[in-house]
All heavy atoms as TSV, in Angstrom:
chain	resi	resn	atom	element	x	y	z
A	1	MET	N	N	0.833	-1.161	0.014
A	1	MET	CA	C	0.006	-0.005	0.027
A	1	MET	C	C	0.883	1.253	-0.008
A	1	MET	O	O	1.811	1.349	0.789
A	1	MET	CB	C	-0.897	-0.036	1.241
A	1	MET	CG	C	-1.673	1.272	1.360
A	1	MET	SD	S	-2.451	1.423	2.958
A	1	MET	CE	C	-4.080	0.852	2.583
A	2	ASP	N	N	0.617	2.169	-0.917
A	2	ASP	CA	C	1.392	3.416	-1.034
A	2	ASP	C	C	0.716	4.475	-0.166
A	2	ASP	O	O	-0.359	4.940	-0.494
A	2	ASP	CB	C	1.441	3.802	-2.493
A	2	ASP	CG	C	2.405	5.003	-2.700
A	2	ASP	OD1	O	3.147	5.307	-1.808
A	2	ASP	OD2	O	2.315	5.597	-3.774
A	3	THR	N	N	1.406	4.968	0.862
A	3	THR	CA	C	0.854	5.959	1.727
A	3	THR	C	C	1.430	7.372	1.536
A	3	THR	O	O	1.181	8.253	2.321
A	3	THR	CB	C	1.019	5.561	3.199
A	3	THR	OG1	O	2.391	5.426	3.479
A	3	THR	CG2	C	0.287	4.307	3.504
A	4	SER	N	N	2.260	7.537	0.497
A	4	SER	CA	C	2.876	8.842	0.293
A	4	SER	C	C	1.875	9.778	-0.366
A	4	SER	O	O	0.920	9.360	-1.034
A	4	SER	CB	C	4.104	8.689	-0.568
A	4	SER	OG	O	3.699	8.265	-1.890
A	5	ILE	N	N	2.044	11.062	-0.101
A	5	ILE	CA	C	1.193	12.058	-0.685
A	5	ILE	C	C	1.814	12.482	-1.993
A	5	ILE	O	O	2.959	12.915	-2.133
A	5	ILE	CB	C	1.103	13.291	0.249
A	5	ILE	CG1	C	0.498	12.879	1.581
A	5	ILE	CG2	C	0.260	14.406	-0.369
A	5	ILE	CD1	C	0.530	13.978	2.619
A	6	ARG	N	N	1.024	12.346	-3.052
A	6	ARG	CA	C	1.546	12.606	-4.394
A	6	ARG	C	C	1.570	14.087	-4.787
A	6	ARG	O	O	2.521	14.576	-5.330
A	6	ARG	CB	C	0.740	11.829	-5.442
A	6	ARG	CG	C	0.845	10.338	-5.254
A	6	ARG	CD	C	0.342	9.619	-6.492
A	6	ARG	NE	N	0.275	8.180	-6.214
A	6	ARG	CZ	C	1.294	7.381	-6.367
A	6	ARG	NH1	N	2.450	7.854	-6.740
A	6	ARG	NH2	N	1.140	6.082	-6.120
A	7	ASN	N	N	0.570	14.822	-4.462
A	7	ASN	CA	C	0.420	16.222	-4.793
A	7	ASN	C	C	0.122	17.043	-3.570
A	7	ASN	O	O	-1.042	17.450	-3.355
A	7	ASN	CB	C	-0.646	16.493	-5.886
A	7	ASN	CG	C	-0.233	15.873	-7.201
A	7	ASN	OD1	O	0.936	15.934	-7.582
A	7	ASN	ND2	N	-1.229	15.301	-7.885
A	8	PRO	N	N	1.116	17.316	-2.704
A	8	PRO	CA	C	0.774	18.050	-1.531
A	8	PRO	C	C	0.412	19.511	-1.891
A	8	PRO	O	O	1.035	20.119	-2.782
A	8	PRO	CB	C	2.045	18.002	-0.683
A	8	PRO	CG	C	3.120	17.767	-1.675
A	8	PRO	CD	C	2.459	16.960	-2.778
A	9	THR	N	N	-0.547	20.039	-1.256
A	9	THR	CA	C	-0.935	21.430	-1.477
A	9	THR	C	C	-0.214	22.325	-0.513
A	9	THR	O	O	-0.045	21.979	0.616
A	9	THR	CB	C	-2.438	21.626	-1.293
A	9	THR	OG1	O	-2.808	21.212	-0.006
A	9	THR	CG2	C	-3.236	20.814	-2.296
A	10	PRO	N	N	0.236	23.462	-1.011
A	10	PRO	CA	C	0.941	24.389	-0.076
A	10	PRO	C	C	0.024	24.944	0.926
A	10	PRO	O	O	-1.224	25.041	0.631
A	10	PRO	CB	C	1.463	25.488	-1.009
A	10	PRO	CG	C	0.610	25.390	-2.216
A	10	PRO	CD	C	0.174	23.978	-2.344
A	11	PRO	N	N	0.471	25.350	2.104
A	11	PRO	CA	C	-0.469	25.919	3.068
A	11	PRO	C	C	-1.084	27.221	2.544
A	11	PRO	O	O	-0.399	28.043	1.961
A	11	PRO	CB	C	0.386	26.190	4.308
A	11	PRO	CG	C	1.811	26.065	3.821
A	11	PRO	CD	C	1.821	25.312	2.590
A	12	SER	N	N	-2.365	27.336	2.687
A	12	SER	CA	C	-3.074	28.535	2.193
A	12	SER	C	C	-2.860	29.671	3.151
A	12	SER	O	O	-2.685	29.528	4.333
A	12	SER	CB	C	-4.535	28.271	1.946
A	12	SER	OG	O	-5.131	27.989	3.193
A	13	ARG	N	N	-2.929	30.915	2.595
A	13	ARG	CA	C	-2.871	32.096	3.415
A	13	ARG	C	C	-4.165	32.280	4.168
A	13	ARG	O	O	-5.226	31.812	3.718
A	13	ARG	CB	C	-2.638	33.341	2.554
A	13	ARG	CG	C	-1.252	33.366	1.979
A	13	ARG	CD	C	-1.007	34.591	1.183
A	13	ARG	NE	N	-1.220	35.758	1.986
A	13	ARG	CZ	C	-1.327	36.998	1.530
A	13	ARG	NH1	N	-1.180	37.247	0.264
A	13	ARG	NH2	N	-1.535	38.011	2.322
A	14	ARG	N	N	-4.092	32.943	5.317
A	14	ARG	CA	C	-5.291	33.235	6.045
A	14	ARG	C	C	-6.229	34.100	5.240
A	14	ARG	O	O	-5.810	35.023	4.564
A	14	ARG	CB	C	-4.888	34.045	7.280
A	14	ARG	CG	C	-4.887	33.222	8.531
A	14	ARG	CD	C	-4.664	34.068	9.731
A	14	ARG	NE	N	-5.219	35.372	9.652
A	14	ARG	CZ	C	-4.785	36.450	10.273
A	14	ARG	NH1	N	-3.725	36.391	10.933
A	14	ARG	NH2	N	-5.380	37.604	10.155
A	15	PRO	N	N	-7.513	33.812	5.292
A	15	PRO	CA	C	-8.438	34.770	4.641
A	15	PRO	C	C	-8.434	36.118	5.300
A	15	PRO	O	O	-8.275	36.193	6.493
A	15	PRO	CB	C	-9.793	34.053	4.769
A	15	PRO	CG	C	-9.605	33.022	5.828
A	15	PRO	CD	C	-8.154	32.727	5.919
A	16	GLY	N	N	-8.526	37.161	4.520
A	16	GLY	CA	C	-8.570	38.459	5.058
A	16	GLY	C	C	-7.257	39.232	4.812
A	16	GLY	O	O	-7.087	40.338	5.318
A	17	GLY	N	N	-6.347	38.651	4.087
A	17	GLY	CA	C	-5.141	39.391	3.682
A	17	GLY	C	C	-3.973	39.257	4.635
A	17	GLY	O	O	-2.915	39.807	4.403
A	18	GLY	N	N	-4.138	38.650	5.776
A	18	GLY	CA	C	-3.013	38.432	6.665
A	18	GLY	C	C	-2.782	39.593	7.674
A	18	GLY	O	O	-1.876	39.501	8.418
A	19	TRP	N	N	-3.595	40.605	7.704
A	19	TRP	CA	C	-3.445	41.661	8.688
A	19	TRP	C	C	-4.315	41.356	9.885
A	19	TRP	O	O	-5.521	41.299	9.738
A	19	TRP	CB	C	-3.793	43.021	8.061
A	19	TRP	CG	C	-2.677	43.607	7.253
A	19	TRP	CD1	C	-2.470	43.432	5.949
A	19	TRP	CD2	C	-1.645	44.438	7.757
A	19	TRP	NE1	N	-1.382	44.061	5.528
A	19	TRP	CE2	C	-0.835	44.702	6.628
A	19	TRP	CE3	C	-1.322	44.918	8.975
A	19	TRP	CZ2	C	0.338	45.477	6.745
A	19	TRP	CZ3	C	-0.160	45.707	9.055
A	19	TRP	CH2	C	0.616	45.972	7.972
A	20	SER	N	N	-3.722	41.192	11.036
A	20	SER	CA	C	-4.521	40.991	12.213
A	20	SER	C	C	-5.007	42.318	12.778
A	20	SER	O	O	-4.473	43.376	12.456
A	20	SER	CB	C	-3.682	40.267	13.295
A	20	SER	OG	O	-2.669	41.083	13.740
A	21	ALA	N	N	-5.947	42.262	13.642
A	21	ALA	CA	C	-6.498	43.482	14.266
A	21	ALA	C	C	-5.435	44.175	15.061
A	21	ALA	O	O	-5.357	45.423	15.020
A	21	ALA	CB	C	-7.688	43.140	15.138
A	22	GLY	N	N	-4.593	43.428	15.709
A	22	GLY	CA	C	-3.543	44.048	16.531
A	22	GLY	C	C	-2.542	44.813	15.682
A	22	GLY	O	O	-2.106	45.906	16.096
A	23	ARG	N	N	-2.190	44.301	14.511
A	23	ARG	CA	C	-1.243	44.999	13.641
A	23	ARG	C	C	-1.875	46.248	13.071
A	23	ARG	O	O	-1.181	47.287	12.941
A	23	ARG	CB	C	-0.805	44.065	12.475
A	23	ARG	CG	C	0.129	42.974	13.037
A	23	ARG	CD	C	0.626	42.091	11.893
A	23	ARG	NE	N	1.589	42.828	11.096
A	23	ARG	CZ	C	2.151	42.348	9.988
A	23	ARG	NH1	N	1.828	41.147	9.567
A	23	ARG	NH2	N	3.010	43.065	9.321
A	24	LEU	N	N	-3.164	46.220	12.724
A	24	LEU	CA	C	-3.806	47.393	12.224
A	24	LEU	C	C	-3.917	48.476	13.274
A	24	LEU	O	O	-3.664	49.685	12.996
A	24	LEU	CB	C	-5.232	47.056	11.714
A	24	LEU	CG	C	-5.249	46.347	10.351
A	24	LEU	CD1	C	-6.691	45.978	9.988
A	24	LEU	CD2	C	-4.663	47.199	9.257
A	25	VAL	N	N	-4.223	48.081	14.520
A	25	VAL	CA	C	-4.273	49.062	15.602
A	25	VAL	C	C	-2.917	49.685	15.835
A	25	VAL	O	O	-2.809	50.890	16.046
A	25	VAL	CB	C	-4.862	48.388	16.896
A	25	VAL	CG1	C	-4.648	49.269	18.081
A	25	VAL	CG2	C	-6.302	48.051	16.717
A	26	THR	N	N	-1.899	48.883	15.778
A	26	THR	CA	C	-0.537	49.432	15.968
A	26	THR	C	C	-0.182	50.417	14.838
A	26	THR	O	O	0.395	51.475	15.109
A	26	THR	CB	C	0.495	48.265	15.954
A	26	THR	OG1	O	0.166	47.400	17.037
A	26	THR	CG2	C	1.922	48.777	16.131
A	27	LEU	N	N	-0.546	50.092	13.603
A	27	LEU	CA	C	-0.266	50.969	12.513
A	27	LEU	C	C	-1.027	52.285	12.664
A	27	LEU	O	O	-0.494	53.389	12.452
A	27	LEU	CB	C	-0.678	50.294	11.167
A	27	LEU	CG	C	-0.304	50.973	9.865
A	27	LEU	CD1	C	1.221	51.184	9.775
A	27	LEU	CD2	C	-0.786	50.174	8.688
A	28	ILE	N	N	-2.299	52.203	13.028
A	28	ILE	CA	C	-3.114	53.422	13.232
A	28	ILE	C	C	-2.567	54.247	14.371
A	28	ILE	O	O	-2.453	55.507	14.260
A	28	ILE	CB	C	-4.576	53.052	13.414
A	28	ILE	CG1	C	-5.155	52.483	12.146
A	28	ILE	CG2	C	-5.380	54.261	13.883
A	28	ILE	CD1	C	-6.500	51.818	12.322
A	29	ASN	N	N	-2.176	53.619	15.459
A	29	ASN	CA	C	-1.604	54.361	16.586
A	29	ASN	C	C	-0.301	55.042	16.208
A	29	ASN	O	O	-0.018	56.135	16.637
A	29	ASN	CB	C	-1.380	53.440	17.775
A	29	ASN	CG	C	-2.653	53.100	18.495
A	29	ASN	OD1	O	-3.641	53.781	18.370
A	29	ASN	ND2	N	-2.652	52.004	19.259
A	30	ALA	N	N	0.479	54.396	15.376
A	30	ALA	CA	C	1.759	55.021	14.950
A	30	ALA	C	C	1.474	56.214	14.078
A	30	ALA	O	O	2.194	57.245	14.286
A	30	ALA	CB	C	2.593	54.005	14.145
A	31	VAL	N	N	0.492	56.166	13.253
A	31	VAL	CA	C	0.145	57.345	12.404
A	31	VAL	C	C	-0.355	58.490	13.294
A	31	VAL	O	O	0.071	59.649	13.131
A	31	VAL	CB	C	-0.913	56.972	11.356
A	31	VAL	CG1	C	-1.488	58.177	10.743
A	31	VAL	CG2	C	-0.294	56.039	10.307
A	32	LEU	N	N	-1.203	58.175	14.263
A	32	LEU	CA	C	-1.762	59.219	15.141
A	32	LEU	C	C	-0.657	59.841	15.984
A	32	LEU	O	O	-0.608	61.050	16.162
A	32	LEU	CB	C	-2.864	58.659	16.026
A	32	LEU	CG	C	-4.138	58.256	15.331
A	32	LEU	CD1	C	-5.105	57.586	16.283
A	32	LEU	CD2	C	-4.809	59.444	14.694
A	33	ALA	N	N	0.267	58.979	16.466
A	33	ALA	CA	C	1.393	59.525	17.245
A	33	ALA	C	C	2.297	60.411	16.421
A	33	ALA	O	O	2.762	61.468	16.870
A	33	ALA	CB	C	2.196	58.370	17.893
A	34	GLY	N	N	2.523	59.956	15.172
A	34	GLY	CA	C	3.336	60.808	14.284
A	34	GLY	C	C	2.710	62.144	13.962
A	34	GLY	O	O	3.397	63.212	13.985
A	35	VAL	N	N	1.464	62.111	13.664
A	35	VAL	CA	C	0.733	63.394	13.335
A	35	VAL	C	C	0.674	64.262	14.548
A	35	VAL	O	O	0.897	65.499	14.427
A	35	VAL	CB	C	-0.657	63.096	12.722
A	35	VAL	CG1	C	-1.455	64.369	12.584
A	35	VAL	CG2	C	-0.517	62.417	11.373
A	36	GLY	N	N	0.398	63.698	15.698
A	36	GLY	CA	C	0.392	64.475	16.906
A	36	GLY	C	C	1.739	65.099	17.253
A	36	GLY	O	O	1.856	66.253	17.693
A	37	GLY	N	N	2.786	64.309	17.009
A	37	GLY	CA	C	4.119	64.826	17.175
A	37	GLY	C	C	4.478	65.976	16.312
A	37	GLY	O	O	5.116	66.941	16.683
A	38	VAL	N	N	4.023	65.861	15.033
A	38	VAL	CA	C	4.289	66.986	14.083
A	38	VAL	C	C	3.598	68.265	14.571
A	38	VAL	O	O	4.177	69.373	14.602
A	38	VAL	CB	C	3.743	66.618	12.656
A	38	VAL	CG1	C	3.687	67.834	11.770
A	38	VAL	CG2	C	4.637	65.537	12.073
A	39	TYR	N	N	2.376	68.108	15.122
A	39	TYR	CA	C	1.624	69.285	15.571
A	39	TYR	C	C	2.322	69.866	16.816
A	39	TYR	O	O	2.462	71.114	16.937
A	39	TYR	CB	C	0.183	68.971	15.925
A	39	TYR	CG	C	-0.554	70.223	16.399
A	39	TYR	CD1	C	-0.919	71.228	15.543
A	39	TYR	CD2	C	-0.868	70.328	17.735
A	39	TYR	CE1	C	-1.562	72.379	15.978
A	39	TYR	CE2	C	-1.522	71.465	18.192
A	39	TYR	CZ	C	-1.859	72.470	17.339
A	39	TYR	OH	O	-2.513	73.600	17.769
A	40	LEU	N	N	2.788	69.023	17.734
A	40	LEU	CA	C	3.433	69.475	18.935
A	40	LEU	C	C	4.770	70.275	18.596
A	40	LEU	O	O	5.081	71.234	19.231
A	40	LEU	CB	C	3.743	68.368	19.896
A	40	LEU	CG	C	2.522	67.829	20.628
A	40	LEU	CD1	C	2.901	66.577	21.436
A	40	LEU	CD2	C	1.853	68.845	21.530
A	41	VAL	N	N	5.476	69.763	17.636
A	41	VAL	CA	C	6.785	70.384	17.286
A	41	VAL	C	C	6.582	71.654	16.501
A	41	VAL	O	O	7.214	72.681	16.756
A	41	VAL	CB	C	7.654	69.369	16.483
A	41	VAL	CG1	C	8.859	70.044	15.926
A	41	VAL	CG2	C	8.042	68.211	17.394
A	42	THR	N	N	5.643	71.627	15.501
A	42	THR	CA	C	5.508	72.767	14.606
A	42	THR	C	C	4.415	73.745	15.050
A	42	THR	O	O	4.533	74.942	14.690
A	42	THR	CB	C	5.152	72.313	13.145
A	42	THR	OG1	O	3.874	71.677	13.192
A	42	THR	CG2	C	6.211	71.360	12.624
A	43	GLU	N	N	3.405	73.312	15.731
A	43	GLU	CA	C	2.280	74.085	16.133
A	43	GLU	C	C	1.564	74.777	14.922
A	43	GLU	O	O	1.031	75.828	15.032
A	43	GLU	CB	C	2.641	75.145	17.179
A	43	GLU	CG	C	3.100	74.536	18.471
A	43	GLU	CD	C	3.429	75.579	19.527
A	43	GLU	OE1	O	3.349	76.795	19.252
A	43	GLU	OE2	O	3.804	75.190	20.619
A	44	SER	N	N	1.706	74.107	13.795
A	44	SER	CA	C	1.108	74.618	12.568
A	44	SER	C	C	0.034	73.615	12.083
A	44	SER	O	O	0.391	72.433	11.823
A	44	SER	CB	C	2.193	74.767	11.451
A	44	SER	OG	O	1.588	74.996	10.208
A	45	VAL	N	N	-1.177	74.084	11.953
A	45	VAL	CA	C	-2.259	73.190	11.472
A	45	VAL	C	C	-2.025	72.812	10.003
A	45	VAL	O	O	-2.244	71.664	9.614
A	45	VAL	CB	C	-3.618	73.924	11.633
A	45	VAL	CG1	C	-4.727	73.094	11.041
A	45	VAL	CG2	C	-3.892	74.205	13.104
A	46	THR	N	N	-1.517	73.751	9.195
A	46	THR	CA	C	-1.261	73.437	7.785
A	46	THR	C	C	-0.277	72.294	7.628
A	46	THR	O	O	-0.513	71.347	6.848
A	46	THR	CB	C	-0.772	74.684	7.058
A	46	THR	OG1	O	-1.675	75.744	7.271
A	46	THR	CG2	C	-0.641	74.418	5.584
A	47	ILE	N	N	0.834	72.388	8.327
A	47	ILE	CA	C	1.879	71.341	8.183
A	47	ILE	C	C	1.330	70.022	8.771
A	47	ILE	O	O	1.632	68.958	8.243
A	47	ILE	CB	C	3.175	71.807	8.919
A	47	ILE	CG1	C	3.776	72.959	8.196
A	47	ILE	CG2	C	4.147	70.643	9.045
A	47	ILE	CD1	C	4.940	73.587	8.904
A	48	THR	N	N	0.548	70.119	9.817
A	48	THR	CA	C	-0.051	68.892	10.407
A	48	THR	C	C	-1.004	68.201	9.408
A	48	THR	O	O	-1.005	66.984	9.328
A	48	THR	CB	C	-0.794	69.220	11.697
A	48	THR	OG1	O	0.135	69.871	12.594
A	48	THR	CG2	C	-1.326	67.963	12.329
A	49	ILE	N	N	-1.754	69.003	8.698
A	49	ILE	CA	C	-2.696	68.433	7.674
A	49	ILE	C	C	-1.874	67.768	6.566
A	49	ILE	O	O	-2.253	66.659	6.105
A	49	ILE	CB	C	-3.660	69.500	7.112
A	49	ILE	CG1	C	-4.618	69.973	8.203
A	49	ILE	CG2	C	-4.366	69.022	5.894
A	49	ILE	CD1	C	-5.443	71.124	7.881
A	50	VAL	N	N	-0.821	68.402	6.159
A	50	VAL	CA	C	0.068	67.781	5.108
A	50	VAL	C	C	0.651	66.488	5.627
A	50	VAL	O	O	0.674	65.510	4.930
A	50	VAL	CB	C	1.134	68.764	4.655
A	50	VAL	CG1	C	2.170	68.076	3.786
A	50	VAL	CG2	C	0.515	69.953	3.936
A	51	ALA	N	N	1.138	66.475	6.879
A	51	ALA	CA	C	1.702	65.265	7.479
A	51	ALA	C	C	0.652	64.168	7.563
A	51	ALA	O	O	0.949	62.986	7.335
A	51	ALA	CB	C	2.276	65.606	8.859
A	52	ALA	N	N	-0.573	64.533	7.935
A	52	ALA	CA	C	-1.664	63.504	7.994
A	52	ALA	C	C	-1.946	62.935	6.628
A	52	ALA	O	O	-2.161	61.730	6.464
A	52	ALA	CB	C	-2.923	64.139	8.581
A	53	GLY	N	N	-1.983	63.774	5.602
A	53	GLY	CA	C	-2.211	63.254	4.243
A	53	GLY	C	C	-1.096	62.345	3.786
A	53	GLY	O	O	-1.333	61.278	3.207
A	54	MET	N	N	0.160	62.696	4.086
A	54	MET	CA	C	1.267	61.828	3.755
A	54	MET	C	C	1.210	60.499	4.516
A	54	MET	O	O	1.544	59.435	4.034
A	54	MET	CB	C	2.579	62.520	4.036
A	54	MET	CG	C	2.866	63.676	3.120
A	54	MET	SD	S	2.769	63.221	1.323
A	54	MET	CE	C	4.134	62.117	1.238
A	55	ALA	N	N	0.758	60.563	5.773
A	55	ALA	CA	C	0.618	59.370	6.593
A	55	ALA	C	C	-0.371	58.411	5.984
A	55	ALA	O	O	-0.187	57.184	5.930
A	55	ALA	CB	C	0.291	59.685	8.024
A	56	VAL	N	N	-1.480	58.982	5.499
A	56	VAL	CA	C	-2.536	58.131	4.855
A	56	VAL	C	C	-1.965	57.489	3.596
A	56	VAL	O	O	-2.225	56.309	3.355
A	56	VAL	CB	C	-3.803	58.972	4.547
A	56	VAL	CG1	C	-4.742	58.244	3.638
A	56	VAL	CG2	C	-4.486	59.409	5.820
A	57	ILE	N	N	-1.209	58.202	2.830
A	57	ILE	CA	C	-0.620	57.684	1.625
A	57	ILE	C	C	0.380	56.519	1.968
A	57	ILE	O	O	0.363	55.440	1.333
A	57	ILE	CB	C	0.086	58.757	0.812
A	57	ILE	CG1	C	-0.998	59.679	0.216
A	57	ILE	CG2	C	0.992	58.136	-0.286
A	57	ILE	CD1	C	-0.384	60.930	-0.431
A	58	VAL	N	N	1.191	56.715	3.009
A	58	VAL	CA	C	2.157	55.683	3.426
A	58	VAL	C	C	1.409	54.442	3.872
A	58	VAL	O	O	1.835	53.343	3.562
A	58	VAL	CB	C	3.131	56.252	4.463
A	58	VAL	CG1	C	3.938	55.192	5.100
A	58	VAL	CG2	C	4.014	57.318	3.845
A	59	VAL	N	N	0.379	54.640	4.709
A	59	VAL	CA	C	-0.382	53.451	5.166
A	59	VAL	C	C	-1.004	52.683	4.021
A	59	VAL	O	O	-0.969	51.467	3.968
A	59	VAL	CB	C	-1.445	53.918	6.211
A	59	VAL	CG1	C	-2.411	52.825	6.478
A	59	VAL	CG2	C	-0.794	54.401	7.468
A	60	ALA	N	N	-1.538	53.420	3.051
A	60	ALA	CA	C	-2.104	52.764	1.850
A	60	ALA	C	C	-1.060	51.971	1.107
A	60	ALA	O	O	-1.291	50.834	0.651
A	60	ALA	CB	C	-2.751	53.825	0.961
A	61	LEU	N	N	0.149	52.513	0.978
A	61	LEU	CA	C	1.206	51.813	0.292
A	61	LEU	C	C	1.635	50.601	1.056
A	61	LEU	O	O	1.921	49.556	0.448
A	61	LEU	CB	C	2.401	52.759	0.040
A	61	LEU	CG	C	2.148	53.840	-0.987
A	61	LEU	CD1	C	3.362	54.801	-1.007
A	61	LEU	CD2	C	1.945	53.273	-2.345
A	62	VAL	N	N	1.706	50.706	2.364
A	62	VAL	CA	C	2.138	49.542	3.184
A	62	VAL	C	C	1.101	48.434	3.096
A	62	VAL	O	O	1.452	47.282	2.905
A	62	VAL	CB	C	2.328	49.984	4.675
A	62	VAL	CG1	C	2.405	48.773	5.556
A	62	VAL	CG2	C	3.548	50.826	4.797
A	63	LEU	N	N	-0.168	48.790	3.160
A	63	LEU	CA	C	-1.194	47.799	3.056
A	63	LEU	C	C	-1.246	47.124	1.671
A	63	LEU	O	O	-1.471	45.910	1.564
A	63	LEU	CB	C	-2.580	48.392	3.423
A	63	LEU	CG	C	-2.795	48.807	4.823
A	63	LEU	CD1	C	-4.134	49.536	5.000
A	63	LEU	CD2	C	-2.677	47.630	5.763
A	64	ARG	N	N	-0.988	47.914	0.612
A	64	ARG	CA	C	-0.973	47.274	-0.738
A	64	ARG	C	C	0.249	46.396	-0.937
A	64	ARG	O	O	0.174	45.377	-1.594
A	64	ARG	CB	C	-0.962	48.389	-1.747
A	64	ARG	CG	C	-2.319	49.057	-1.919
A	64	ARG	CD	C	-2.388	49.795	-3.182
A	64	ARG	NE	N	-2.299	48.915	-4.305
A	64	ARG	CZ	C	-2.820	49.164	-5.498
A	64	ARG	NH1	N	-3.378	50.318	-5.678
A	64	ARG	NH2	N	-2.764	48.272	-6.465
A	65	ALA	N	N	1.367	46.834	-0.318
A	65	ALA	CA	C	2.606	46.049	-0.499
A	65	ALA	C	C	2.524	44.731	0.259
A	65	ALA	O	O	3.154	43.707	-0.128
A	65	ALA	CB	C	3.810	46.820	0.017
A	66	GLN	N	N	1.741	44.667	1.305
A	66	GLN	CA	C	1.608	43.416	2.082
A	66	GLN	C	C	0.602	42.426	1.531
A	66	GLN	O	O	0.468	41.322	2.039
A	66	GLN	CB	C	1.226	43.784	3.570
A	66	GLN	CG	C	2.263	44.576	4.278
A	66	GLN	CD	C	3.504	43.781	4.478
A	66	GLN	OE1	O	3.506	42.592	4.714
A	66	GLN	NE2	N	4.646	44.449	4.326
A	67	ARG	N	N	-0.063	42.733	0.493
A	67	ARG	CA	C	-1.049	41.830	-0.121
A	67	ARG	C	C	-0.330	40.686	-0.882
A	67	ARG	O	O	0.618	40.652	-1.396
A	67	ARG	CB	C	-1.975	42.530	-1.104
A	67	ARG	CG	C	-3.008	43.282	-0.376
A	67	ARG	CD	C	-3.985	43.791	-1.356
A	67	ARG	NE	N	-5.072	44.420	-0.625
A	67	ARG	CZ	C	-6.153	44.774	-1.221
A	67	ARG	NH1	N	-6.383	44.565	-2.441
A	67	ARG	NH2	N	-7.128	45.348	-0.512
C-alpha cells in the first residue's frame, strides 16, 4: 500500500489578507502619534494636515505592499 502524498498542497494564506486586528491598531496608533508629534513640534495646522495626508498615503502603500 502506497501511503505517500503525491500532490501536496501548499499551506493557504489566512483569509482576510493576513493583517490581524492588533497589527492594524498598531499601524493606526503610529500614524496618530506621528501626526500628533508633528503638531506639537511645529504648532502649525497646515503642516499637520500635510503630514496627515502623507501618513494616509504611506499606510495605503504599506497595506498594498503586504497583499
